[in-house]
N, C-alpha and C positions, 0 to 999 in steps of 0.2 A: 398589208401595210407594214407588218413587222419585217417581212423580207426586204421591203423597200428601204426601211430604216437601216437594216443591217448592211445592205449594199452601199448606202450612202456613208455609213459610219466608217467603213474600212477598219483600220487598226487605230483605236483610240480617237476616232473622229478625224482622221487625217484629211478627208475630203473637205470638211468644214474648215479645218485649219488652213488648207491650201487656198480655199475660197477667200478666207479672211485676208491672207497675205496679198492675194490678187487685188482685192478691193482697196486695201491700203496703198499698195503700190500705184494703182491707178490714181488715187487721190493725191499722192505726192509726186506724181510724174512731172507736173509742171513746176516751174520755179516758184510761182505763186500758189502755194498749196491751198490757200483759202478759196481759190476760184477753180480748183480742179474738178473734173467730171469723172463719174464712175458709171458703169453700165451694169444693169441686170436685165436678162431676158424676161419678158413678161408674157403671160398667157392672155390671149384675146378671144378665146372661144368659150363663152359661158355655158354652152350646152355639152361640151365634151372636154371637161377640164383637164383630165389626165392625158388626153391625146392632143391637146391644143397646139395650134401653131404658135410660133414665137415671134416677137418683135423686140426691138431694143428700146429701153427706157433710159433716158439720161437722168442721173441722180447727182445733184450738186453736193460738194463737200460741206450747230450750233448753240442764251439766257433770255428767255422770253420776257417781254414786258407784260403789261397787265390787261385783263379784260374785266369789265364791270361786273359786279356781283349784286344781285337783287337784295332787297332788305328783308325778304321773307327767309325763314330758316328751315325750309324743308331740306331733306337729304339731297334731293335732286339739285336744288339751288346751290348748296354748299359744294357738292361734287363738281358742279359746272364751273365754279369760280376758283380754279386752282391759282390763277393769277389775276391781279386786279387792274383797275383802270389806270391810265397814265397819270403821273403826278399832278398834272394841270387840272385833272378832274377830281382830285381828292382833297378834302378838307384836312388841313394839317393839324388842327387843334382838336382837343377833346377834353373831357372832364378829367380832373386830377384824381388819380388813385394813390392813396397813402403809400409811400415806399416803405418796404421793410428793410431790415438790416441787410446790407449787401454781402454777397459772397464773391470773392474774386481772387484769382491767382495770376500774377503777371510779373515779368521782369520790369524793373523801373526804367523809364526812358525808352529809347528806341532799341528794338531787337537788332543785333548785328546781322549783316548780310550772311545768308547761308550759301554754301557752295552751289553754283549753278543758277543763282537768281540775283537780280539787282533790286528786288523789292525789299525795302526796309520797313518793318512793322513798327508801329508805335502803340504799345499796350495802353499808355495813358490816353491817347486819342480815342482808342476803342472804348475804354472805360468811360470817358466823358460822354461819349455818344449814348451809351447804354443808360447811364445815370440820368441823362437829360430826357430820354424817351419816357422814363417813369415819372420824373419830377414834373415834366410839362404835361402829363396826363395823356400822352399818346399811346401808352400801353400800361396795363395793370402790372405786368411783370415781364421781364425779358431775360434771356441768357444767350451767351455766345461762346463758342470755343473755336480757336484758331490753331491749326497745325501747319507747320512749315519746316521744310528741310529735315524731316525725320524726328521732330520733337514738338511737343505742345508749347506754343508761344503765348497763349492767353486763354484764360477762362474767367468769365464773370457772370453772376446772376444777381438781379436787382428787382425790387418790387415784390408784388404778391402773386402767388399762383392761385390763391383763393382769397378774394377780398373779404367775403363774409366771415370766413374762418380766420382771417388775418394770418394765413399760412404763407411763409415767404417762398419766393422762387428759389429753387436750389438745384444743385447738380443732379440730384436723383429725381427731380420732378418729371412726371410722365406727361407728355404732350401729345395731342392729336396732330399728326403730321399731314393729314389729308392727302393732297396730290403728290407729296414726296414719296408716297407709296408707288407711284408710277415707275420711277427708275428701278425700284426693287423688282417689280413685276417684269420689267423689260430684261433685267439681268437674268431672271429665272428662265425666260424663253431663250435668250441667247446662250445659256448653258446647254440647252437641248440642241441648238444649232451647232455648238461645239461638238456635240456627240453625234452629229450627222443625222438627226431625226427629221429634218426638213430642209428645204431650200428657201431662201428669202424671196424668190420669185414664185413660190408655190401659191396658187389660189387657196385662200383659207377654206374654201368649200371642199377641198380634198380631205380635210379633217373635220370640218363643221358643215355637213351637207345642207343645213338650213340656209346657207348663204349662196347656194348655187345659182339662183335666178333672181338677182336683186333688181330693184327698180329705183329710178331717180326721180325726184320731184324738186327740181331747182326752182328758185324764184326768178325764172326767166320767161314766163308766159307760155312755155311749151307743154305744160302739163306733165303728168306722170308718164314715164316711159321706161322700157328696159334699159338697164345699164349697158354701156358700150363694151365694157370689159369687166372681169371679176375683180373683187378685192384681193390683193396679194398680202402675204405675211408682212412684207415691208411696209405696206400701207397702214396696217394697224400699229406698227411700231413707230411710225413717223406722223401719224394723224393726217393722212391723205386718203382715208377710206371713204369719206362721205358720211360717216356716223357723226351724230350730233349730241350735244348736251342741252339743246333747245335754249341757247342763250340769246337767240335772235327770234325773228318772227316770220320766217319763211314757211312754206307749206310743210316741209319735212320737220321743222321745229314744232309746228302746231300738232302734227301727228304724234311726235314723241311725247309732248306734254299730255295729250289725250290718253295715250297708252300708259304713261307713267311707269315704265318697266323698272326703274331704280327702286320704286316703292313697292311694287307688286310682285317682283320676282323673289323666289325663295332661295335660289342658288344660281350659280353661274350658268349652268345648263339652261335653266328656264329663262334667264336674262338673255342669253345668246339667241334662243329661239324667238323671244319677243322682239328684239331689235332687228333681227333678220326679216321679220314680217313687216317692218316699217320702211318707207322710202328713204333713200339717201339724199342728202342735201346738195350733193354735187357728184359728178362722175368720178369714180375712183382714180386717184393719181393726178387730178387736175388742179387741186387746191389744197391748202393747209387749213384745216378747221379743227379746233380743239373740241374733242367729244369723247364718247365712250369707247374709243378704240382699245384703250388699255385693259378694259374689262374683257374684251375679246382676246387680247394677249393672254390674260389669265386663264380664260377657258381653253385656249390652245395649250397652255402649260398642263392643264388637267388631262387633256386628251393625249398629248404627246408624251407626257411624263407618267401617265397611267396611275395617278393618285390625285386626291383633292388638292386644289391650288394652295390653300394655306398650309397643308401638311408638307407639300413639296417645298415651299419657301422656307418653312422651319427647318426641314432636314438638309436642304442644300445651300441655304444662304444664312439664315439667322443663327442657327447653331454652330456651323463651321466658323463663322466670323466672330463668335462670342457676343452676339447681340442678344443677351440672355433675357432681357426684359421687354423686348419688342414683340408685339403680336396684335391681332385684331381684337382680342379680348384680354382682359386683365383679371387675375384672381382677386378675390375680396380683400386679401391681405395688402394689396397694393393700392386699393381705391383711394386711400387718404393721401396718396402722393400725386393724384391726377389733377392737373391744372384745370381750372374752369375757363370757359371761353366767354369773352365779354364784347359788347358793343360799347363804344365810348362817345356818346353824342355830346356835342359841344354844349357846355353850360349845364350838364345834367350828370347825376351819378352814373357809374358804370352799370350797364344793364347785362345781367348774367343770361347767357343763352342756355336753353334747356338742352340736355343731352339728346341727340338724335340717334336712335338705335339703327344699326346696320342689319339688314335682313340676310346678308351673305358676305363672305370674305371677298371684298372687291379688289380688283387689280388697280383700279383708279384712285382709291382712297381707303382710309380705314385703319392703317397701322397706328399704334400708340406705343410710345417708348421714351426713354430718356435720351438726352442730347449726346451722351457718350456712345450709345449704341449706334446712332446714325453717323457719328464721326467715324466709327469703324467701317461702316459701309462706304463712306466717302474716301477714306484712306485706301480701301481695297481698289477703288477706281483709280486713285492717284498712283497706286502701286501696280497698275496694269494687270489687275485681276488677282493679285496676291496680297495677303496680309498675314504677318507673323508666321510665315511658312505654310499657310493654307491657301491653295489656289482655287479660286471660284471660276475664273474665266481665263482663256488663253490671252496673252498680251495683244496679239493681233485682233482678237475679237473685241477687246476693250477699245482699241483704236477704231474699229468699224463703228462701234456705238457712239463714239465721241467725235465723229465727223459729220458734216452737214449732208443730209440726204434729200434736200429740196433742190429741184431745178430752179435756176434764177427766174425762169418764165412762169413758175407756179404762182397763180394768182386767182382769186384773192388769198390773203394769208391771215385772215381773221385778225387777231391782235398782235401777230408777229410782223410788225410793219417795217422795222428798221432794216435797210439793206445790209447792215453789219451783223445781223442775226440770222442764224439758220436753225435747223432742227435735226438732231441725231436720232438715235433709237432710245426713247424714254426721257429725253431732256433737250434743252436748247444749247446751242453752241455759238460762241462769238467767232465770226469769220473775218471781221475787219475791225480796226481800232475804233474806239468810241469817239463820238462827236461831243461837242461841248454840252449838248442838251441831253446826253444819255448817261445812265448810271456808270460809275467807274467799273472797269472790267479789263480783261486781258484776252488777246486773241488766243483761241484754243480752249477757252474756259467752257466747261460743261456745267449746267445749272438747272435747277427747278425749284418751285416753291409750293406752298400749300395754302388752302383757302383761309386758314386762320393766321396768316402772315408769317408762317415758317419759311425758311429759305436755306438752301445749301448750294455750294459750288465747289468744284475742283478746278484748279488752275495749274496744269502741268508745267507750264513755262516757269512759274515761280515756286514750284514744288509746294503748293498751298492747298489746303482744304479748310473750308469754313462752314460751320453750322450755326444758324441763328434760330432761336425759338421765341415766339410770342404766341398768345392765344387771343387774337383780336380779329373781329369782323367789323366791316368788310375788309378784305385783303388790303393791306396798306403798302402800296408800292413806294410811297414817299419814305416810309420807314426803311425800306430796303435800300433805297438810294443812300440814306445816311449810313447804314451799315457798310456799304461798299466804299463810300468816301472815307469812313474811319479806317478801313483796312488798307486801302490803296493810297490814301493821303491826297 
């Protein structure tokens, strides 16, 4: 395997770099880049993966809306709910949490246009929105930071990070970002692609043999059967693997709930073996379904990077980017800065959620850190893989991550319903202008959120990066709509 890596890597990963350029060129070849197609060869022989015949897979060149989250607070449920139900299904009111003294930094009035963008930010509008979210009882505490055109344009923190202790939300408050861990894990794997360690069309069983003979048990009356083709690396990066979070009630979902691998696995290796023993909920590559794919991304990082996933992320992403206080665990000295998570039932006081311990460093969730750390990650993506002179990814590789990798024919798409939304590697991408009933956004925007209502996006066209923190369950998509409206006007 090491010889294969070396052969692919060439000098400084030149093979991967050339592949990235090819994918991006294919995506941009048509005048309408948002409907361009790309091709990856795919393996179709599950029994002889390294000698498999090849066929062509069309991959279409996206900000996911929401999926409902159950009211139980097991780790599986929280991991499953990275994004919440559509706004029509969400109650907008909640009990009022007493606001603490606000913290904000902003220019007064509207921010002038920055070079290369027509977006005019209004710090006052953003601040009004954040204040009202706390005053109206829709969140105990919130914070947001906006970066545009090479400078910070707004920061504000309002309300309480800990209602019981009356501790205010602050710039250095530590928050659980849940599924905003997924883009970080995806960057970790794409770094290894940059180095030539694997191909995007490789079956994952080349590196994780437990996935060699997968079975499918779709809710189609056909029963359990062998998968028609193997899961590819690109499948786990774009959630087309067939792996599930058991958010629905098909036979594969029921099998996942019965096995409960998120609760019973002690490390990523054990988790990988456990989910590989379960049936897939659809044939690989045929549908987009949000599930545990990014934990398999993390396991691939361990195997291909030859070190534990969390150590690899610290060494190659968190430390180089200066994300000094972000990790899956926090030292005792920082515990008094950790925000509590609340449910805000209408007409009742905030209900504090108990901390749910993680049994392993997950690729799908689990990172804890301050808002400025995640802004540095977002700025790295906005900077095409580089921040403050430190390069994490090649520019072409970032472009590969931030284009839609779903064929328009891919169906069903779980909660990714809008035709204007697609999915890249680790996050969603807007591929068409928003309609009147969609949250404000810009074409080319890359975004993702976390179960406790955190959100980030990067908008290259407007040279914009936004990070929003709240610690509210269930995921509040309506709150995110307001954040977007406040930013875009």
